LUMROKOL-744051 format. One record per residue (C-alpha): residue number from 1; residue in one letter; x, y, z. Coordinates in nm, 2 decimals. Example, Ala and Ser with C-alpha at 12.3 -4.5 7.8 and 13.67 -1.06 7.14 Angstrom:
! LUMROKOL-744051
+-----+------+--------+--------+--------+
! pos ! code !      x !      y !      z !
+-----+------+--------+--------+--------+
!   1 !    a !   1.23 !  -0.45 !   0.78 !
!   2 !    s !   1.37 !  -0.11 !   0.71 !
+-----+------+--------+--------+--------+
This chain:
! LUMROKOL-744051
+-----+------+--------+--------+--------+
! pos ! code !      x !      y !      z !
+-----+------+--------+--------+--------+
!   1 !    x !   0.79 !   3.21 !   3.44 !
!   2 !    x !   0.90 !   2.90 !   3.26 !
!   3 !    x !   0.83 !   2.89 !   2.89 !
!   4 !    x !   0.77 !   2.54 !   2.74 !
!   5 !    x !   0.85 !   2.45 !   2.38 !
!   6 !    x !   0.57 !   2.49 !   2.13 !
!   7 !    x !   0.35 !   2.18 !   2.11 !
!   8 !    x !   0.46 !   1.95 !   1.83 !
!   9 !    x !   0.83 !   2.07 !   1.83 !
!  10 !    x !   1.13 !   1.91 !   2.00 !
!  11 !    x !   1.43 !   2.03 !   2.21 !
!  12 !    x !   1.74 !   1.85 !   2.11 !
!  13 !    x !   1.96 !   1.82 !   2.42 !
!  14 !    x !   2.30 !   1.65 !   2.35 !
!  15 !    x !   2.17 !   1.29 !   2.38 !
!  16 !    x !   1.88 !   1.37 !   2.15 !
!  17 !    x !   2.10 !   1.56 !   1.92 !
!  18 !    x !   2.33 !   1.26 !   1.89 !
!  19 !    x !   2.04 !   1.04 !   1.78 !
!  20 !    x !   1.94 !   1.31 !   1.53 !
!  21 !    x !   2.29 !   1.32 !   1.39 !
!  22 !    x !   2.31 !   0.94 !   1.38 !
!  23 !    x !   1.99 !   0.94 !   1.16 !
!  24 !    x !   2.09 !   1.23 !   0.94 !
!  25 !    x !   2.45 !   1.12 !   0.89 !
!  26 !    x !   2.33 !   0.78 !   0.79 !
!  27 !    x !   2.09 !   0.94 !   0.53 !
!  28 !    x !   2.37 !   1.15 !   0.39 !
!  29 !    x !   2.61 !   0.85 !   0.37 !
!  30 !    x !   2.35 !   0.64 !   0.19 !
!  31 !    x !   2.28 !   0.92 !  -0.05 !
!  32 !    x !   2.64 !   0.98 !  -0.14 !
!  33 !    x !   2.73 !   0.62 !  -0.19 !
!  34 !    x !   2.44 !   0.58 !  -0.43 !
!  35 !    x !   2.55 !   0.87 !  -0.64 !
!  36 !    x !   2.33 !   1.16 !  -0.52 !
!  37 !    x !   2.44 !   1.52 !  -0.47 !
!  38 !    x !   2.32 !   1.74 !  -0.18 !
!  39 !    x !   2.11 !   2.05 !  -0.23 !
!  40 !    x !   1.89 !   2.28 !  -0.01 !
!  41 !    x !   1.67 !   2.58 !  -0.05 !
!  42 !    x !   1.51 !   2.85 !   0.16 !
!  43 !    x !   1.31 !   2.76 !   0.47 !
!  44 !    x !   1.01 !   2.97 !   0.34 !
!  45 !    x !   0.87 !   3.01 !  -0.01 !
!  46 !    x !   0.59 !   3.18 !  -0.18 !
!  47 !    x !   0.26 !   3.02 !  -0.06 !
!  48 !    x !   0.14 !   2.98 !  -0.42 !
!  49 !    x !   0.42 !   2.72 !  -0.48 !
!  50 !    x !   0.26 !   2.48 !  -0.24 !
!  51 !    x !  -0.09 !   2.56 !  -0.37 !
!  52 !    x !   0.03 !   2.47 !  -0.73 !
!  53 !    x !   0.14 !   2.13 !  -0.61 !
!  54 !    x !  -0.13 !   2.04 !  -0.35 !
!  55 !    x !  -0.43 !   2.27 !  -0.41 !
!  56 !    x !  -0.58 !   2.55 !  -0.20 !
!  57 !    x !  -0.66 !   2.32 !   0.09 !
!  58 !    x !  -0.29 !   2.29 !   0.17 !
!  59 !    x !  -0.31 !   2.64 !   0.33 !
!  60 !    x !  -0.48 !   2.49 !   0.63 !
!  61 !    x !  -0.20 !   2.24 !   0.67 !
!  62 !    x !   0.10 !   2.47 !   0.68 !
!  63 !    x !   0.23 !   2.78 !   0.86 !
!  64 !    x !   0.17 !   3.07 !   0.63 !
!  65 !    x !   0.22 !   3.45 !   0.68 !
!  66 !    x !   0.25 !   3.78 !   0.50 !
!  67 !    x !   0.58 !   3.96 !   0.50 !
!  68 !    x !   0.61 !   4.34 !   0.53 !
!  69 !    x !   0.55 !   4.38 !   0.16 !
!  70 !    x !   0.22 !   4.20 !   0.18 !
!  71 !    x !   0.35 !   3.89 !   0.00 !
!  72 !    x !   0.20 !   3.55 !   0.10 !
!  73 !    x !   0.47 !   3.32 !   0.22 !
!  74 !    x !   0.48 !   2.98 !   0.40 !
!  75 !    x !   0.73 !   2.78 !   0.60 !
!  76 !    x !   0.81 !   2.48 !   0.38 !
!  77 !    x !   0.60 !   2.17 !   0.46 !
!  78 !    x !   0.80 !   1.97 !   0.20 !
!  79 !    x !   1.09 !   2.04 !  -0.03 !
!  80 !    x !   0.97 !   1.89 !  -0.36 !
!  81 !    x !   0.82 !   2.22 !  -0.49 !
!  82 !    x !   1.16 !   2.39 !  -0.41 !
!  83 !    x !   1.34 !   2.12 !  -0.60 !
!  84 !    x !   1.11 !   2.17 !  -0.90 !
!  85 !    x !   1.16 !   2.55 !  -0.89 !
!  86 !    x !   1.54 !   2.52 !  -0.86 !
!  87 !    x !   1.57 !   2.26 !  -1.14 !
!  88 !    x !   1.34 !   2.47 !  -1.37 !
!  89 !    x !   1.56 !   2.78 !  -1.31 !
!  90 !    x !   1.87 !   2.60 !  -1.45 !
!  91 !    x !   1.71 !   2.33 !  -1.66 !
!  92 !    x !   1.92 !   2.39 !  -1.97 !
!  93 !    x !   2.25 !   2.39 !  -1.79 !
!  94 !    x !   2.21 !   2.11 !  -1.54 !
!  95 !    x !   2.37 !   1.78 !  -1.66 !
!  96 !    x !   2.12 !   1.49 !  -1.68 !
!  97 !    x !   2.03 !   1.28 !  -1.51 !
!  98 !    x !   1.99 !   1.50 !  -1.20 !
!  99 !    x !   2.04 !   1.29 !  -0.88 !
! 100 !    x !   1.99 !   1.51 !  -0.58 !
! 101 !    x !   1.92 !   1.46 !  -0.21 !
! 102 !    x !   1.83 !   1.69 !   0.07 !
! 103 !    x !   1.77 !   1.67 !   0.45 !
! 104 !    x !   1.55 !   1.98 !   0.51 !
! 105 !    x !   1.38 !   2.09 !   0.83 !
! 106 !    x !   1.00 !   2.10 !   0.75 !
! 107 !    x !   0.69 !   2.24 !   0.92 !
! 108 !    x !   0.33 !   2.14 !   0.91 !
! 109 !    x !   0.04 !   2.29 !   1.10 !
! 110 !    x !  -0.13 !   1.98 !   1.21 !
! 111 !    x !  -0.24 !   1.80 !   1.53 !
! 112 !    x !   0.07 !   1.64 !   1.69 !
! 113 !    x !   0.05 !   1.27 !   1.74 !
! 114 !    x !   0.27 !   0.96 !   1.75 !
! 115 !    x !   0.52 !   0.98 !   1.46 !
! 116 !    x !   0.37 !   1.31 !   1.34 !
! 117 !    x !   0.50 !   1.65 !   1.46 !
! 118 !    x !   0.47 !   2.01 !   1.35 !
! 119 !    x !   0.84 !   2.03 !   1.29 !
! 120 !    x !   1.06 !   1.75 !   1.17 !
! 121 !    x !   1.35 !   1.65 !   0.94 !
! 122 !    x !   1.30 !   1.46 !   0.62 !
! 123 !    x !   1.53 !   1.28 !   0.38 !
! 124 !    x !   1.45 !   1.34 !   0.02 !
! 125 !    x !   1.62 !   1.16 !  -0.28 !
! 126 !    x !   1.51 !   1.24 !  -0.64 !
! 127 !    x !   1.62 !   1.14 !  -0.99 !
! 128 !    x !   1.51 !   1.38 !  -1.27 !
! 129 !    x !   1.55 !   1.31 !  -1.64 !
! 130 !    x !   1.52 !   0.93 !  -1.65 !
! 131 !    x !   1.19 !   0.79 !  -1.77 !
! 132 !    x !   1.29 !   0.42 !  -1.74 !
! 133 !    x !   1.19 !   0.20 !  -1.45 !
! 134 !    x !   1.56 !   0.17 !  -1.34 !
! 135 !    x !   1.53 !   0.51 !  -1.19 !
! 136 !    x !   1.24 !   0.40 !  -0.97 !
! 137 !    x !   1.43 !   0.09 !  -0.87 !
! 138 !    x !   1.73 !   0.31 !  -0.78 !
! 139 !    x !   1.52 !   0.53 !  -0.55 !
! 140 !    x !   1.38 !   0.22 !  -0.38 !
! 141 !    x !   1.72 !   0.06 !  -0.35 !
! 142 !    x !   1.87 !   0.37 !  -0.19 !
! 143 !    x !   1.59 !   0.37 !   0.06 !
! 144 !    x !   1.64 !   0.00 !   0.15 !
! 145 !    x !   2.02 !   0.05 !   0.15 !
! 146 !    x !   1.99 !   0.29 !   0.44 !
! 147 !    x !   1.73 !   0.09 !   0.63 !
! 148 !    x !   1.94 !  -0.22 !   0.59 !
! 149 !    x !   2.25 !  -0.05 !   0.71 !
! 150 !    x !   2.09 !   0.07 !   1.04 !
! 151 !    x !   2.00 !  -0.29 !   1.11 !
! 152 !    x !   1.64 !  -0.33 !   0.99 !
! 153 !    x !   1.59 !  -0.68 !   0.83 !
! 154 !    x !   1.33 !  -0.80 !   0.58 !
! 155 !    x !   1.12 !  -0.93 !   0.87 !
! 156 !    x !   1.13 !  -0.58 !   1.03 !
! 157 !    x !   1.01 !  -0.38 !   0.73 !
! 158 !    x !   0.86 !  -0.42 !   0.39 !
! 159 !    x !   0.86 !  -0.18 !   0.09 !
! 160 !    x !   0.52 !  -0.21 !  -0.06 !
! 161 !    x !   0.52 !  -0.12 !  -0.43 !
! 162 !    x !   0.24 !  -0.05 !  -0.67 !
! 163 !    x !   0.17 !   0.16 !  -0.98 !
! 164 !    x !  -0.06 !   0.46 !  -1.01 !
! 165 !    x !  -0.03 !   0.43 !  -1.39 !
! 166 !    x !  -0.15 !   0.07 !  -1.38 !
! 167 !    x !  -0.43 !   0.16 !  -1.14 !
! 168 !    x !  -0.55 !   0.44 !  -1.37 !
! 169 !    x !  -0.55 !   0.22 !  -1.67 !
! 170 !    x !  -0.74 !  -0.06 !  -1.50 !
! 171 !    x !  -1.00 !   0.17 !  -1.36 !
! 172 !    x !  -1.05 !   0.33 !  -1.70 !
! 173 !    x !  -1.09 !  -0.01 !  -1.84 !
! 174 !    x !  -1.37 !  -0.07 !  -1.59 !
! 175 !    x !  -1.55 !   0.24 !  -1.71 !
! 176 !    x !  -1.44 !   0.49 !  -1.45 !
! 177 !    x !  -1.42 !   0.83 !  -1.61 !
! 178 !    x !  -1.11 !   1.05 !  -1.57 !
! 179 !    x !  -1.28 !   1.31 !  -1.36 !
! 180 !    x !  -1.37 !   1.05 !  -1.09 !
! 181 !    x !  -1.02 !   0.90 !  -1.06 !
! 182 !    x !  -0.88 !   1.14 !  -0.80 !
! 183 !    x !  -1.16 !   1.10 !  -0.56 !
! 184 !    x !  -1.14 !   0.72 !  -0.61 !
! 185 !    x !  -0.77 !   0.72 !  -0.54 !
! 186 !    x !  -0.83 !   0.88 !  -0.20 !
! 187 !    x !  -1.07 !   0.60 !  -0.11 !
! 188 !    x !  -0.84 !   0.32 !  -0.24 !
! 189 !    x !  -0.56 !   0.47 !  -0.04 !
! 190 !    x !  -0.75 !   0.39 !   0.28 !
! 191 !    x !  -0.79 !   0.02 !   0.21 !
! 192 !    x !  -0.51 !  -0.09 !   0.44 !
! 193 !    x !  -0.63 !   0.14 !   0.72 !
! 194 !    x !  -1.00 !   0.04 !   0.73 !
! 195 !    x !  -1.19 !  -0.28 !   0.81 !
! 196 !    x !  -1.29 !  -0.46 !   0.49 !
! 197 !    x !  -1.66 !  -0.40 !   0.53 !
! 198 !    x !  -1.61 !  -0.03 !   0.59 !
! 199 !    x !  -1.38 !   0.00 !   0.29 !
! 200 !    x !  -1.63 !  -0.17 !   0.07 !
! 201 !    x !  -1.91 !   0.05 !   0.19 !
! 202 !    x !  -1.71 !   0.37 !   0.12 !
! 203 !    x !  -1.61 !   0.23 !  -0.23 !
! 204 !    x !  -1.97 !   0.15 !  -0.31 !
! 205 !    x !  -2.08 !   0.51 !  -0.24 !
! 206 !    x !  -1.85 !   0.61 !  -0.53 !
! 207 !    x !  -1.90 !   0.31 !  -0.75 !
! 208 !    x !  -2.27 !   0.21 !  -0.73 !
! 209 !    x !  -2.25 !  -0.04 !  -1.01 !
! 210 !    x !  -2.20 !  -0.38 !  -0.83 !
! 211 !    x !  -2.03 !  -0.55 !  -1.12 !
! 212 !    x !  -1.77 !  -0.27 !  -1.15 !
! 213 !    x !  -1.73 !  -0.26 !  -0.77 !
! 214 !    x !  -1.65 !  -0.63 !  -0.76 !
! 215 !    x !  -1.39 !  -0.59 !  -1.03 !
! 216 !    x !  -1.22 !  -0.32 !  -0.83 !
! 217 !    x !  -1.23 !  -0.53 !  -0.51 !
! 218 !    x !  -1.08 !  -0.83 !  -0.70 !
! 219 !    x !  -0.80 !  -0.61 !  -0.84 !
! 220 !    x !  -0.72 !  -0.46 !  -0.50 !
! 221 !    x !  -0.70 !  -0.81 !  -0.34 !
! 222 !    x !  -0.43 !  -0.94 !  -0.57 !
! 223 !    x !  -0.09 !  -0.96 !  -0.41 !
! 224 !    x !   0.13 !  -1.14 !  -0.65 !
! 225 !    x !   0.25 !  -1.06 !  -1.00 !
! 226 !    x !   0.14 !  -1.39 !  -1.16 !
! 227 !    x !  -0.22 !  -1.33 !  -1.03 !
! 228 !    x !  -0.20 !  -0.97 !  -1.14 !
! 229 !    x !  -0.08 !  -1.06 !  -1.49 !
! 230 !    x !  -0.39 !  -1.28 !  -1.53 !
! 231 !    x !  -0.61 !  -0.97 !  -1.49 !
! 232 !    x !  -0.42 !  -0.76 !  -1.74 !
! 233 !    x !  -0.53 !  -0.71 !  -2.09 !
! 234 !    x !  -0.25 !  -0.77 !  -2.35 !
! 235 !    x !  -0.15 !  -0.49 !  -2.58 !
! 236 !    x !  -0.30 !  -0.22 !  -2.36 !
! 237 !    x !  -0.20 !   0.06 !  -2.14 !
! 238 !    x !  -0.25 !  -0.18 !  -1.85 !
! 239 !    x !   0.01 !  -0.42 !  -1.99 !
! 240 !    x !   0.27 !  -0.14 !  -2.04 !
! 241 !    x !   0.23 !  -0.02 !  -1.68 !
! 242 !    x !   0.24 !  -0.38 !  -1.56 !
! 243 !    x !   0.57 !  -0.44 !  -1.74 !
! 244 !    x !   0.72 !  -0.13 !  -1.58 !
! 245 !    x !   0.61 !  -0.26 !  -1.24 !
! 246 !    x !   0.75 !  -0.60 !  -1.31 !
! 247 !    x !   1.08 !  -0.45 !  -1.43 !
! 248 !    x !   1.12 !  -0.25 !  -1.10 !
! 249 !    x !   1.07 !  -0.56 !  -0.89 !
! 250 !    x !   1.30 !  -0.76 !  -1.11 !
! 251 !    x !   1.57 !  -0.49 !  -1.08 !
! 252 !    x !   1.54 !  -0.48 !  -0.70 !
! 253 !    x !   1.57 !  -0.86 !  -0.69 !
! 254 !    x !   1.89 !  -0.84 !  -0.90 !
! 255 !    x !   2.03 !  -0.57 !  -0.67 !
! 256 !    x !   1.99 !  -0.81 !  -0.37 !
! 257 !    x !   1.70 !  -0.64 !  -0.19 !
! 258 !    x !   1.41 !  -0.83 !  -0.33 !
! 259 !    x !   1.33 !  -0.99 !   0.01 !
! 260 !    x !   1.25 !  -0.64 !   0.14 !
! 261 !    x !   1.00 !  -0.56 !  -0.15 !
! 262 !    x !   0.65 !  -0.68 !  -0.22 !
! 263 !    x !   0.37 !  -0.59 !  -0.47 !
! 264 !    x !   0.08 !  -0.43 !  -0.28 !
! 265 !    x !  -0.21 !  -0.27 !  -0.48 !
! 266 !    x !  -0.33 !  -0.08 !  -0.17 !
! 267 !    x !  -0.04 !   0.15 !  -0.21 !
! 268 !    x !  -0.20 !   0.44 !  -0.39 !
! 269 !    x !  -0.05 !   0.75 !  -0.23 !
! 270 !    x !  -0.30 !   1.03 !  -0.18 !
! 271 !    x !  -0.11 !   1.31 !  -0.36 !
! 272 !    x !  -0.25 !   1.38 !  -0.70 !
! 273 !    x !   0.09 !   1.44 !  -0.88 !
! 274 !    x !   0.20 !   1.07 !  -0.88 !
! 275 !    x !   0.20 !   0.93 !  -1.24 !
! 276 !    x !   0.36 !   0.59 !  -1.22 !
! 277 !    x !   0.54 !   0.36 !  -0.97 !
! 278 !    x !   0.44 !   0.44 !  -0.61 !
! 279 !    x !   0.57 !   0.28 !  -0.29 !
! 280 !    x !   0.58 !   0.30 !   0.09 !
! 281 !    x !   0.80 !   0.14 !   0.35 !
! 282 !    x !   0.62 !   0.00 !   0.65 !
! 283 !    x !   0.71 !  -0.17 !   0.98 !
! 284 !    x !   0.62 !  -0.53 !   0.93 !
! 285 !    x !   0.38 !  -0.53 !   1.23 !
! 286 !    x !   0.18 !  -0.25 !   1.08 !
! 287 !    x !   0.16 !  -0.06 !   1.41 !
! 288 !    x !   0.33 !   0.26 !   1.29 !
! 289 !    x !   0.27 !   0.50 !   1.01 !
! 290 !    x !   0.46 !   0.46 !   0.69 !
! 291 !    x !   0.83 !   0.51 !   0.74 !
! 292 !    x !   0.86 !   0.67 !   0.40 !
! 293 !    x !   0.68 !   0.70 !   0.07 !
! 294 !    x !   0.75 !   0.81 !  -0.29 !
! 295 !    x !   0.70 !   0.74 !  -0.65 !
! 296 !    x !   0.71 !   0.88 !  -1.00 !
! 297 !    x !   0.59 !   1.23 !  -1.07 !
! 298 !    x !   0.65 !   1.31 !  -1.44 !
! 299 !    x !   0.43 !   1.62 !  -1.46 !
! 300 !    x !   0.55 !   1.83 !  -1.16 !
! 301 !    x !   0.82 !   2.03 !  -1.33 !
! 302 !    x !   0.58 !   2.11 !  -1.61 !
! 303 !    x !   0.32 !   2.23 !  -1.35 !
! 304 !    x !   0.58 !   2.47 !  -1.22 !
! 305 !    x !   0.64 !   2.62 !  -1.56 !
! 306 !    x !   0.92 !   2.40 !  -1.68 !
! 307 !    x !   0.94 !   2.15 !  -1.96 !
! 308 !    x !   0.79 !   1.80 !  -1.94 !
! 309 !    x !   1.06 !   1.59 !  -1.78 !
! 310 !    x !   1.06 !   1.25 !  -1.60 !
! 311 !    x !   1.11 !   1.25 !  -1.22 !
! 312 !    x !   1.09 !   1.01 !  -0.94 !
! 313 !    x !   1.17 !   1.04 !  -0.57 !
! 314 !    x !   1.12 !   0.95 !  -0.20 !
! 315 !    x !   1.07 !   1.13 !   0.13 !
! 316 !    x !   1.15 !   0.98 !   0.48 !
! 317 !    x !   1.07 !   1.16 !   0.80 !
! 318 !    x !   1.28 !   1.12 !   1.11 !
! 319 !    x !   0.99 !   1.08 !   1.36 !
! 320 !    x !   0.85 !   0.74 !   1.27 !
! 321 !    x !   1.20 !   0.62 !   1.19 !
! 322 !    x !   1.33 !   0.71 !   1.53 !
! 323 !    x !   1.04 !   0.53 !   1.71 !
! 324 !    x !   1.10 !   0.22 !   1.50 !
! 325 !    x !   1.47 !   0.22 !   1.57 !
! 326 !    x !   1.41 !   0.25 !   1.94 !
! 327 !    x !   1.15 !  -0.02 !   1.94 !
! 328 !    x !   1.40 !  -0.25 !   1.76 !
! 329 !    x !   1.68 !  -0.17 !   2.00 !
! 330 !    x !   1.89 !  -0.01 !   1.72 !
! 331 !    x !   1.95 !   0.31 !   1.91 !
! 332 !    x !   2.18 !   0.19 !   2.19 !
! 333 !    x !   2.37 !   0.40 !   2.44 !
! 334 !    x !   2.66 !   0.41 !   2.20 !
! 335 !    x !   2.47 !   0.63 !   1.97 !
! 336 !    x !   2.42 !   0.91 !   2.22 !
! 337 !    x !   2.74 !   0.86 !   2.43 !
! 338 !    x !   2.99 !   1.14 !   2.42 !
! 339 !    x !   3.34 !   1.00 !   2.32 !
! 340 !    x !   3.68 !   1.15 !   2.37 !
! 341 !    x !   4.01 !   1.03 !   2.23 !
! 342 !    x !   4.21 !   1.18 !   2.51 !
! 343 !    x !   4.16 !   1.33 !   2.86 !
! 344 !    x !   4.47 !   1.51 !   2.99 !
! 345 !    x !   4.51 !   1.48 !   3.37 !
! 346 !    x !   4.77 !   1.63 !   3.59 !
! 347 !    x !   4.92 !   1.57 !   3.93 !
! 348 !    x !   4.95 !   1.85 !   4.18 !
! 349 !    x !   5.19 !   2.13 !   4.06 !
! 350 !    x !   5.19 !   2.00 !   3.70 !
! 351 !    x !   4.88 !   2.17 !   3.56 !
! 352 !    x !   4.85 !   2.49 !   3.37 !
! 353 !    x !   5.04 !   2.57 !   3.05 !
! 354 !    x !   5.17 !   2.21 !   3.00 !
! 355 !    x !   4.82 !   2.06 !   3.01 !
! 356 !    x !   4.69 !   2.34 !   2.78 !
! 357 !    x !   4.98 !   2.28 !   2.53 !
! 358 !    x !   4.92 !   1.90 !   2.51 !
! 359 !    x !   4.54 !   1.95 !   2.47 !
! 360 !    x !   4.59 !   2.20 !   2.20 !
! 361 !    x !   4.84 !   1.98 !   2.02 !
! 362 !    x !   4.60 !   1.69 !   2.03 !
! 363 !    x !   4.31 !   1.90 !   1.90 !
! 364 !    x !   4.53 !   2.04 !   1.62 !
! 365 !    x !   4.60 !   1.69 !   1.50 !
! 366 !    x !   4.23 !   1.61 !   1.48 !
! 367 !    x !   4.19 !   1.43 !   1.81 !
! 368 !    x !   3.91 !   1.51 !   2.05 !
! 369 !    x !   4.07 !   1.61 !   2.38 !
! 370 !    x !   3.96 !   1.77 !   2.71 !
! 371 !    x !   4.09 !   1.84 !   3.06 !
! 372 !    x !   3.95 !   1.92 !   3.40 !
! 373 !    x !   3.84 !   2.28 !   3.47 !
! 374 !    x !   3.90 !   2.22 !   3.84 !
! 375 !    x !   4.26 !   2.32 !   3.91 !
! 376 !    x !   4.27 !   2.15 !   4.25 !
! 377 !    x !   4.10 !   1.83 !   4.15 !
! 378 !    x !   4.31 !   1.52 !   4.25 !
! 379 !    x !   4.40 !   1.25 !   3.99 !
! 380 !    x !   4.12 !   1.02 !   4.11 !
! 381 !    x !   3.85 !   1.29 !   4.05 !
! 382 !    x !   4.01 !   1.37 !   3.71 !
! 383 !    x !   3.99 !   1.00 !   3.62 !
! 384 !    x !   3.62 !   1.00 !   3.71 !
! 385 !    x !   3.57 !   1.30 !   3.48 !
! 386 !    x !   3.76 !   1.11 !   3.20 !
! 387 !    x !   3.53 !   0.81 !   3.25 !
! 388 !    x !   3.22 !   1.02 !   3.25 !
! 389 !    x !   3.32 !   1.17 !   2.92 !
! 390 !    x !   3.40 !   0.82 !   2.78 !
! 391 !    x !   3.76 !   0.90 !   2.71 !
! 392 !    x !   3.96 !   0.63 !   2.54 !
! 393 !    x !   4.29 !   0.73 !   2.69 !
! 394 !    x !   4.43 !   0.95 !   2.97 !
! 395 !    x !   4.75 !   1.15 !   2.94 !
! 396 !    x !   4.89 !   1.19 !   3.29 !
! 397 !    x !   5.13 !   1.48 !   3.36 !
! 398 !    x !   5.29 !   1.37 !   3.68 !
! 399 !    x !   5.62 !   1.36 !   3.87 !
! 400 !    x !   5.79 !   1.20 !   3.56 !
! 401 !    x !   5.73 !   1.53 !   3.38 !
! 402 !    x !   6.05 !   1.67 !   3.53 !
! 403 !    x !   6.23 !   1.43 !   3.29 !
! 404 !    x !   5.99 !   1.53 !   3.01 !
! 405 !    x !   5.80 !   1.21 !   3.05 !
! 406 !    x !   5.42 !   1.15 !   3.03 !
! 407 !    x !   5.21 !   0.85 !   3.12 !
! 408 !    x !   4.95 !   0.74 !   2.87 !
! 409 !    x !   4.67 !   0.52 !   3.02 !
! 410 !    x !   4.43 !   0.30 !   2.82 !
! 411 !    x !   4.10 !   0.35 !   2.99 !
! 412 !    x !   3.95 !   0.02 !   2.87 !
! 413 !    x !   4.24 !  -0.21 !   2.97 !
! 414 !    x !   4.41 !   0.00 !   3.24 !
! 415 !    x !   4.75 !  -0.05 !   3.07 !
! 416 !    x !   4.99 !   0.24 !   3.11 !
! 417 !    x !   5.29 !   0.34 !   2.91 !
! 418 !    x !   5.56 !   0.59 !   3.00 !
! 419 !    x !   5.67 !   0.80 !   2.70 !
! 420 !    x !   5.88 !   1.10 !   2.62 !
! 421 !    x !   5.65 !   1.40 !   2.57 !
! 422 !    x !   5.81 !   1.52 !   2.24 !
! 423 !    x !   5.81 !   1.17 !   2.11 !
! 424 !    x !   5.45 !   1.12 !   2.20 !
! 425 !    x !   5.34 !   1.43 !   2.02 !
! 426 !    x !   5.55 !   1.36 !   1.72 !
! 427 !    x !   5.42 !   1.01 !   1.67 !
! 428 !    x !   5.05 !   1.11 !   1.70 !
! 429 !    x !   5.03 !   1.22 !   1.33 !
! 430 !    x !   4.67 !   1.32 !   1.26 !
! 431 !    x !   4.34 !   1.19 !   1.39 !
+-----+------+--------+--------+--------+
């Protein structure tokens, strides 16, 4: 009986593993060059941790279980609660600001669909302890820094930026009470996903007053800072939030990624814990889900029993990203091709210990090296093996070996060089 993989999970055969490593390695490089340190946590946590952050309804969206002691646990659907717990445990000893990143394996019990699986990898970058807008800009810049490096141009993607703080201040100014904000956020978050008439209908069900409804529709239709500023009341909470938003966009422009970034009031982010700047990166055509999303969450550490401290961050899953990179032709064969520095071949009667010694010497110096496991394979078959493994060079142990000589063949050009074996090994240095 053949057992298939669980629906919504993936098998990573070597070619798929090479793509995964290409993505993850790029995430890590971008994090490190932008000054972030790596962390990780357990793959399962107490269920209550995720309920604190997202409410009891989260239970239906994750894989939860009881251990032998009857404790309610869950496979992590995200790592931000783990981050909050870890920081709170050592809050007084950790140097500020805290700039951490992680690439956890995450699990969500949901219906698998394009770009959304039950098991996936996610890149997280967070800055804790900086209340100024520059931290939000840093998170967004790091995100764009990676996307730009893998070949995505401003006409391929756009980072859409808004402010939950600004939205809250504006809605309160329109007379919306605090207790209705969260339900209203959920509707406004659907604006880009619904036809205009359907969106207006849903909004009218929560905002029956036509005058207030029109104000909200006008605010949500503005897509430039000058037009936005015309709607903002001076010397108000709205103006403070607007200035923060303006500063983020100005900083990103100064950092050279302004052409990737736009103001978009429809970016609301459904999660309740966002308190300030929010953003999402989208494929320009709008055919795919968001590549990533994030924003400021200044209350989360306090909610987990720690002190009130500023925080901002981003999460990017690998599923949508991989689809986009494939569609843009940015995951060529070179990403998944196996590569060898050397393949050691041998003519008849010259195999055995000599080949093993050379291979071992090459590997000890940091070069990748292989040889044929078929002792009676002729040179032509061994060359085919070398080509199949994408070897850069072949070392040939042939008749010249009786004079301690080796032939080194460049597989790309076909050029060959006869060298003394001891000299060849001594000049290799390290890989």
